C-alpha positions, 0 to 999 in steps of 0.5 A: 506789788505793794499797796496797789489795788483795783477793786471790783468794777474797774477790772479791764477786759475786752471781748473776742471781736470780728476782724475788719474785712476788705471786699475780698474777705481778707484783713485790711493792712493798716499801714500803721507803721508808715503813717504813725505820728512819732510825736504822740502815743495813743493808748485806749482805756476802757472808761473814765477814771473813777478818781483823779485825786492822788490821795484817794484814788484806787481804780485802775485808770485813776492810778494809771493817770496818777502814775503818769503825773506823780511819783512814789518814794519807793516801788515794789517790783514784780519779784518783790525787790524795791525800786527807789524813786523819790527815796534814796534809802530806807532805814527801818529801826530794829524795834519795828517802830520807825522808818527813816527815809532819805530823799534823792537830791535835785528833784524838781516838780514839773513847775520848776520848784524843788521837791523837799521833805515838806512835800512828803510830810504834807502828803502823808499828813493828808493821807493819814486822815481817816475822813479822806478815805484811804488811810488803812495802811497808815494806822496801827490799831486805833492810832495813826502813824506820824511823820516828821521832817528831820531835814530838807532831805530826810523824813522819819515815820513813827509808829505807835506800836510795832508793826511789820506790815507798816514798816513793809508798806508805808513808803511804797506806792503812795504818790507824793504831791507838792505842798505849795500847790495843794496846801489850800485844797479845800477837800481831799475827799473829792474825786478831782482836786481844784488845783491843776496837777503838778508832779514829779512824774514823766508827764504833765496832764494838759487836758481832760474831756470826760468820756473822750480823752486825757492828754499829757505832755512830757515833763522835761525835768523828770528825774528819770530822764526826758521822755522819748515821746513828747505827747501821750493821749489816753483815748477813752473807748468803752466798746471793745469792738471799737477798740479793736477796730481802732487798733487795726486801723492804727488810730490807737497804739495800744490796748488790752485784748483777750487771748482769743484776739492774739492770733488775729492781732499778732501780725505785720502791724501789731504785736502782743505782750503777755504778763501777770498782774497777780490779780484775783478775779472772784465771785463775792457773797453778800453776808448781809443777804438774808438768804446767805446768812447761813454758812451752809447755804454759802458753802452750798453755793460754792460746791455747785460751781466749776472753776475750770469751766469758768476759766476755760470759757473766759480765757480759752487756755490755761496758758492765760490763766491760773486757778485761784483758791485763796484770797491771795494770788498764787505767786504771792509769797504768803499764798497757800492752797491748803484751804477748802477748795470747794471742788465741784459736788452737786450732791454735797451742795444739795445736802448742805441746803437740806441741812440748812432747812432750805427748800429753794434758793433765789439769788441775784448776781451783779456783774459789769455789763462792760466786762465780757469775761464777767458776762460769760462767767456770770451766765455760766454761774447761773447755769451751774447753780441751777443744777443744785436747785439754786435759781440765779437772776443776772443783774448786769449793770455799771460796775462802778455803781454796783460797787458803790452800792455794795460798799454801803453798810448793810446793803442787800441789793445784790446777793452775789457779785463779780469782781477783781482786785490787785492788792500787793504782796503783804497780806495785811493789805487785804484787810481792806477787803476782809476785815470787819472794818475794812474800807472795801468790805463789799462782802459785809463780812464780820468775823472776830477770828479773821480780824484777830488773825489780821491783827496778829499778822500785822505785828508779828516780826518773825517771818515764819510765824507771820506766814503761819498766821496768814495760812490760818487766815486764808483757811478761815476765810475759805471756811466762812465761804464769803468769797469764791476766788476764780482766776489769776489771768494774764493780761494781754497788751496789743501795740502798734509795732512802731512802738518800741522799748515796751519791756524797758518801760515795764509791764506791771500790774494796774499801771500797764507801764511802770515808766512810760517815758521809756517808750519810743516810736520808730 
């Protein structure tokens, strides 16, 4: 998918848990189907959204809520095709410098007002502002893209110079907000906006109690059709044991689980669905760390790791994961495995440390304490690096806090860190992470060569030449050893069997359901 991301701490996972047993040792039947409230769908999420601001949000649960309330002009489907939402058509100019978007007729906001081109111009006008913090794909070089209203149903994006990346991404996955509601909003950098949310999406937010739940009701004027389920509750449950027990009792209707939960949950009352998010789970290396400034030391760290061992421990079987060797997930059309893979070699690791003149290496490794896969893999990384004489102190903590710290320029609190992201198909979107001035350059990575490759790739209109550039880009980042890609894991969603039309609702990266209005309760 284009222009979506999940950064660091908000990657969701749940742990292998013990079943709820009756006195005779057998698993209790929940009788969930017969007791199911057919008016409400309850979905367990692992934490509060980091942000509910549709202009700036980039975390999993913030984007999931945004997708309930608002709509983009265009979505990119898993196969790379475009799905028109608020847009009727896209007309890119042959010179690569403009894009005309025709809007659909007769779309209403959830308060009954008409959706128009003014709303699109207003949304992009706020998003393009660098001070609002999420404008990366709306600038070409050092100049912003501009948007103008042609008529009530047409807008035109004007690029300051040719950019294949901008033409490909500009209309996708930006959620449009109504000008008449937010025109007086005092601060678009805030995590929560002052005005009550009004959108064109399938549901309206009615109540949010931090740490407990977010409630929604159907938007009867939704252009995609009136939602089948009148009410939705996102129940916030951070503890995986509690989540699984709630699933088994029928107190919640859906949540993510791990592969080793499937056999237990896929039975009379519950069903599981597996799908890929084109995600990259990784271990990052902080280039600002004094210990890791030498590339040979960073390479020594990577040669001491065993990717297969890490993934089998976290996901049990390669049915549920794929090893990753690049910054791009394997299914990405630009991805290559023609990079340095850092196949495990303790001898090579020790030799590199000698060449760097380092006798002892002491590092810390940050990971989210609430993410059981990260806990497992962090412990294994500690053990693997010890074999090469590299001592690692584990620094588990709150994932959001860890990445807030890593985002500070020059931060050296953490040497190594566990994370994950979902960025989309176009490689230019990954500049947010790996360009020197990237808004989420947690690696403190600064490479003129990499920056130049990102710049050249963005403006190259020839697809084959563009691919050649991005192969070189992936090779360069791998050689610089700032990033250790680990896994593209399959998500496993468990649902109450009373929940139907899951496939029609669409299981997609980040949002879980592309359009939750299509779900039904039998």
